[in-house]
N, C-alpha and C positions, 0 to 999 in steps of 0.2 A: 188457311184462307177463311176469313170471317166475312159474311155477306150481310148487307143492310139494304133497305130501300134507297135511302139517301144518306150521303156522308157530307157533313158540313165542317170545314176547316176554319175554326175561329169561334170563340164563345163570347163575342162582344155584341153590340146592338144589332149589327147586320145578321150575324150567324144565328142568334137566339130568336130574332124576329122571324127569320125564315123557318126555323125549327118549330116554333109555336104554330105558325100557319099550317105547315106540312103535317104536324102531328095529328091533325083531325082525321087523316086518312092513311098515313104512312109511318113506318118505323124509321126513326132518324137517329143517327149517331153524330154527336157534336164533339169535336176534338179541340182541346186547348193545349197550347204548348207548355204553359206553366199552370198556375192555379186558374180556376175558371174566370176570376175577376181581375186577372193580371194584364189585360189588354188596355187599349187606349180609351175605351168607353168610360171606364171607371174614373179616368183622370180628367174628364171634361168638366171644366168649371162653369162655363158660360151658360148655355141653354140650347133651346130648340126654336128655330124660326118658323112662325106660322101666322097667316093672316087671320086674326081673331078679333081685332078692334074694329069698331063701326066705321072709323074714319080711314081705314086701310082697304086696299083692294089687291086681288091676285096680280093685276097688271103692275102695281107698284112693286111688289115683291119680285116679280119677273124682271122688271127693268133694273132694279137694284142689283140683282144677281148678274144680269148681262153686263152692266156697267163695271162691276167689280171684276168680272171675267174677261174684260177687255175685248169683248166681241167674239171670243173663241168658243163660247158655250154653244151647244146645240139647242136651239130654242124649243123644239118639241120636248126635249128632256126637261128643261127648266119649267115649262108649263105643266108637264106631268107631275113633277115633284111638288111644285108649289100648290097645285090644285088638290093633291092628296095629303097635304100637310095637316089640315084640321082633323081629318079622320085618324091620322097617325097619333095626334095628341089625344084624341078621344080614347083610342085603344090603350094608351099608356095610363090615362086616368082610371080606366076600368081595371087595369092591373094593379092599381094602388100607388102610382107615383104621386107623392104629395107636393104637387106644384104650389108655389107661393100664390096666395090669393089676396085680393083687396076688395073688401065688401062683397064677398062671395064670388066675385069674378076672378079669373086668373090674372095675376099681376104680370104685366108686360114691361120688360126693360128694352133699352135700345143699345145697339153696338155699332161700331164703325162700318160705314157703307150702307146702313139701313136708313131709309127716309122716314120710317115710322117706328113706334114702339111695337115690336112683334115677337119678342123673345120670351118664351115661357121658361121658368127656371125653378130650381129648388135651392134657395139661397145662392151660394157660389160653389155648389157641389152637385150640379144636376146629373152629371155622368154617373156618379156613384149611386144615386137614387134610382136612376133608370136601370143600371146594371143589376142592382139588387132586386128590383121588381121583375125584370125579365128572367133572371136566374131562378127566382122562387117559382115563377109560373112554369118555366121549363122543367124544373126538378119535380114538380108535382104531377107532370103528365106521364102516364105509363108508356107512351110511344116514343119518349125521348130518352136516350142514354147520353149522359154527360161524362166524358172521360178526360180528366186533366192529365198533365205530364206526358202528352203524346206529341212528339215532334215530327211533323210531316216532312218527308224527305223528297219524294217525287210523286207525280201523278202516274197512275197506272194506265198505260196505253196499249195499243195492239201489239207492239214489239215485246211486251211482257207476257203475252198469252202463250200457252203451251203450243197452240196451233194458230199462229198469226194468219189473218185472212185479208189484211190491207184495210181494215176498218179505221175510221178517223175518231172513233169514240174514246172517251175517257171513262175508266171503269172504277175509279176510287184512288186510294193512295197507299204507298208504303210509308209506315210511320214507326219511329223509334219510341218504344215504351220505356220512358226513363226510370220507371220503377223496377222493371225486370231486366233492362239492358238489352232486350231483344227487339228486332225489327218485325213488325206485324204486317201482314198483307190484308188490307181492308178493301172490300169491293162493294160496288153499288151501281144501280142503273144511272144515278145522277150524283154529281158532286158539286157543292157550292163552295167557292173560294171566298172566305170572309175573314182573311188572315191579317188585315190591317196594312199599314204603310211601311215605308222604308226609311224612317227618320234616323235610325241608328247608323246609317251610312255616313252621317256627319258627326263631327267632334262635339258640337254643342247642339243639343236637341231637347225638346220638351217631351219627346215620345218615351214610352216605357222601354225597358231593356230588351224586350222581345220584338221590337219593331224593326226587323231586319229584312223586310221585303220578300219574305219566303214565298208567299202566294204568287207574286208577280214573277219571281225567278222560276218557280215551278211551272207556271202556265207558259212562259216563254220557252222553256226547255221542251215542253210538250207540243209546241207548235202554234200557240195562240199569239195573235198580234198584241202589242202594247202601244199606248198612245200618250203623247204629251208628257213624257217622263222628265223633260227639262223644267216643268212647272212645279218647283219645290217651294212650298210656302214657308217663310220665316216669320215667326211671331215677333212682333216688335218689342214685347215686354216680358222677358224671362228674368226672374230675380237674379241679381248678381250677388253671389255668396260663395265663398271658397269651400264651404262645407256642404252646402245644398246645391246640387249640380243642375237640377232641371225643374225647379218650381215655377210654374206659370202664374203670372199676374193677369187675370182675365181681362179680355177686351172690355168688359162691362165697367171696369174702373174708369176708363176713358169715356164710356157711354154715359156714365153718371157724373161727368164733369171733371175728371182727372186731367191735369196739365203736364205736358212734357217740358222739362226745364234743363238747362245746363247746370252742372254742379257748381258750387261756390269755388272761388280760387282760379277760375279761368276767365278769358275774355267773355263778357256778357253773362258771367256766372249768376245763377238764380233767375235768368230770363227765359221765357218761352221761345221756341224757335220754329214751330210747325207753320207759322205764317209765311216762312220763306219757301216752303215746299208745297203747301196746299192752302192758300190763304182763305178759301171759302169754307172748307170742311175742317181745317186745322187737325186736332187730335182725332176727329171722327172720319178721317180719310181711310180708304181701304188699307189693309195690312201691308201690301207690298210697298205703298208709298211711305207709310210710317216706319216700316222696317228699314228702308233705304235711307230715310232721313236720320234715324238713330245711328245707323252704321256710318253715315257720312260725318255726323258730328263727332262720333267716337274716334274715327280715323283722322279727321281734320285737326282735332285738338289733342290727340294722343291720350284719350281718356280710357279708363277701364269700363265706364258705364255712364249713362245719363240718369236723370231723376224723373220719376212719375209721382206727381204730388196731388193728393186729394184732401190734404189737411185743411183747406179753406172751408170744407163742409163741417157741419156740426158733428162732433164725435159719435153721437148716437146714430146719426144717419149712416156713417161709415160702418160702424159695428153691425148695424141691422142689415145692411146690404151685402157686406162681405165678412161674415163671421168666421169662416174657415181661414181666409187669407189673414184676417186680423190676428187670430190666435196663432197661426204659424209664424207670422212676423214678430209678434210679441215674444215668442219663444226664442227668436234669434236676436232680440234686443232692438227691434225696430217698431216704433209706435206710429202706424200710418195715419192716426188721427192728429198727430202733432208734427210729423216730419215726413220728408219725401222717401220714396222707395227707390233704391238703386236697381236699374234694369239694363239688360242688353238684349239684342235680337238673338233668336235661336231657331234652328229648324223646327218646324211645327206640324206640317201636314203635306202629304204626298198627293198633289192634285192629279197627276197622271196615273196610269196603271193598266190593267188588263182591259182591252177594248170590249165593251158590252153594248147590247141594244136595250130597248125599253123593257124587255122581259128579263134582263140580267144574263142573256145568252152570250157566250163567247163564240169564237170561230170553231171550236171543237164540240161536236155533238156530245151531250151529256155533261158538259162543263159549264157552270154558271159562276158569276162573280158578283159581289155586292160590297158596298162600303169603301173604305180607303184603298183596298187592293185593286179597285176597278177604276176605269175611266168611262163614265156614263155620258159625259157631255154637260153635266150640271155645273161644274166649277169653272171650266174654261181655263183662262190664263191666271186665275186667282180665285180662291174660295172666299165667298162672302161669309162673314162670321155667323156661326150657329146654323149653317146649312149642312154641316157634316153629319151630325146625328140624324137629322131629318132624312138625308140620303140613305142612311143605313136602314131605317124603318121602311121607307117606301120601296127600295129595291130588294131588301130581304123578303118582304111580302110579295113583291112582283115575281121574283125568281121562284118562290115556293108555289105560287098560283100557276105559273107556266108549267112547272114540273107536274103538278097534279092534273092539269088540263091535258097534257100529252103523255101521261103515264103509260097508257095502253100501247102506244107506238114506240116506247123505249125498249130496246132489246135487253135481255138478261146478260150479265157479264159472262164471258167465257171462262174456262179454267186458266188461272193465272199462275205463273211460276213464282215460287217463294223467293224471298230475298237471299242472295248468294253471298255468304261471308267466308267461303272456303279458301279464298286466296289473299285474305288480309289478316293483319295482326293488330294487337293493341299498340297505340302510339307511345313512343318514348320521347317525343319531342313536342309536348304541348305548348312550350314557349313559342314555337313557330307560329301557332294560331294566334296567340295574343299579340305578338309583334306585328303580324300582317294586318290584323284587325285594326290596331292602333294607327298603322301607316295609312290604310285606306281612309279612315275617318279624318285624319289630319289633312291629307292632300285634297280630299273632297271639300273640306271647309275652306282651305286656302285658295284652291284653284276653281272650284265649282260652286261658290257661295252666292251671296246676295248680289255682288257686282262681278261680272265675268269678262274675260278677254279671250280671244281666239288662242293666243299663245299659251295662256294658262290651261285652257281646255285641252290643248294638244299635249301639254306636259302630263296632265292627268291621264289622258288616253295611253301614253307611253308607259306610265307606271302600271296601269291596269293590265296591259298586255304582258308585262313581265311577271306581275304577281299572279295572274291567271294561270300561267304555266306552273308556277310553284304550287298553287292551291290544287290544281288538277292532279299533279303528280302525287301530292300528299294524300288526296282523296282516294286515289287508286290503290294506295298501299296499306292504309290503316282503317281499322274498324270505325264506323261512324259514331260520333258523339254530337251532342247538341251544339257545342262550340264549332265543330268542323262543319256541320250542316249549315249553320248560320253564316260562317265565313264564306262558304261556297256561294250562298245566296247574296251576300253583301257584294262580292266582286261582280256578280252578274248584274245586279241592279245599278251599281256604280257605272258599269259599262253602258247600260241602257240610258242612264241620265246624261253621260258625257256625249254619246252618239246623238242623242236628241238635241242637246244644247248646240253641238256643232252644226246640226242640220238647219237650225232656225237662224236665218240671216236678217234678223230684226230684233228690236227690243219691244216685248209685249208682256204686260202684266208682271209676273214673277221672274221672267227671263229678261235680265238687263245686261246687255253686252256692249262694252264701250266701242267696239269695232263697228257695230251696226246700231247706233242709238235711235234711229228713226223707226216709226211704225209703218209697215207695209199696208198697201190699200186693202188687201184681202186677208182675212183671218183664215189660216189653214192649219189643221191639226198636223202634228208630227207623228206619223204612224210608222212604226218599225215592224217589219215582217221577218220571222225567223228564217 
């Protein structure tokens, strides 16, 4: 048993923000499932939303967030995050994030759903610059231990203690050390779940390989509530390429004037179509509207993709604003300064998650959550572009401050039983994991995707019930591996998504169901209790 002050599961923006704040007074262990920079933060192209322009106001940003979230947001959360955004940007600047500037002021771009220019960015690779700065700051601090290749399996609860006493506390995690092959018992007074989203539940996703909903599944098994899991955001514009599976074409391409068009060779080929779905905002409509429009046109005309075209701008403008995307596409034989980009919708962001308050606290004492693994009330029924990294900084810092404030009242962990591998063997049937993983992702895409029906959701639920039995039997007989841990979590979050989708008898934001196309008068969270 290894003991720390605080354990943080996840080494992205939320986890490292929390670690840096906590390290002033506490010893912190940060666990990463793969390499430290392998999470979603490093993949973020767009930027971070904050009110920094003289013509903008907090109220504008709050209203834009509430409109995008279809009224399901919790206003106090939106106010809290928006009002703390400028300070978060200031901290990042102090850490050395080289945000683009224009005449010494931060350059601000605009994205879909925003009424003003308020997105700070580092070219079109903001996430990587942020990850690099946070990681260097954390690595330089003597109170922070960064440990990659540690796969969290389950949260440590009272039932794992040598002498259980009925406590509700969470005391850390059991984690598989992929380097040694052994499961380690890691304990702490407080644990922060910053493990990211559940994008890999779906066949097509812009999320990294490790986004398997681990933290959400672990918290659920430990007795914490989850909320709004049906609100799964699909990004409208993922590159369609048979060799490159999940390259995102940032929202900012549309923000800077990119047009969505039908490909040549079909009815109205080469023409724009967003005027039929949102005549006022066109390509700058929120993501759920644009994703459904793209999905509708692809299915209506039997297409493989639609076109995103910014070639009407000067080549130097395009190259200057989107250097990384330009270079990537040139390598694939696509010159975005002269021709359109083939794009399709793909799963992009998990708006639901572990239910938390304004301090990042969950239902379970000692367990906090931040970032994409959580449901804070910021995003509601649809995330506004570039609010996600912002949420990570604000809630990572908030959770850390709450732990430090209440440290003296947090009890020490009891003696915890080590992980028991005495009754399991090495698997000789790894193909079972791969087959089940593929099956989950395919039926989730087909049955629980951008447009849903009750019948399809019920079919998905029936498949999940059957597969859960198989996975649980397999898990009980064989030694844990990363693939098995992730599969167990995938089936859990798939079940939570489907249960939540069946519970919502309306179409709101990201949840569009043909059986209930109307919006109900009152916006109510879908909260599931273990």
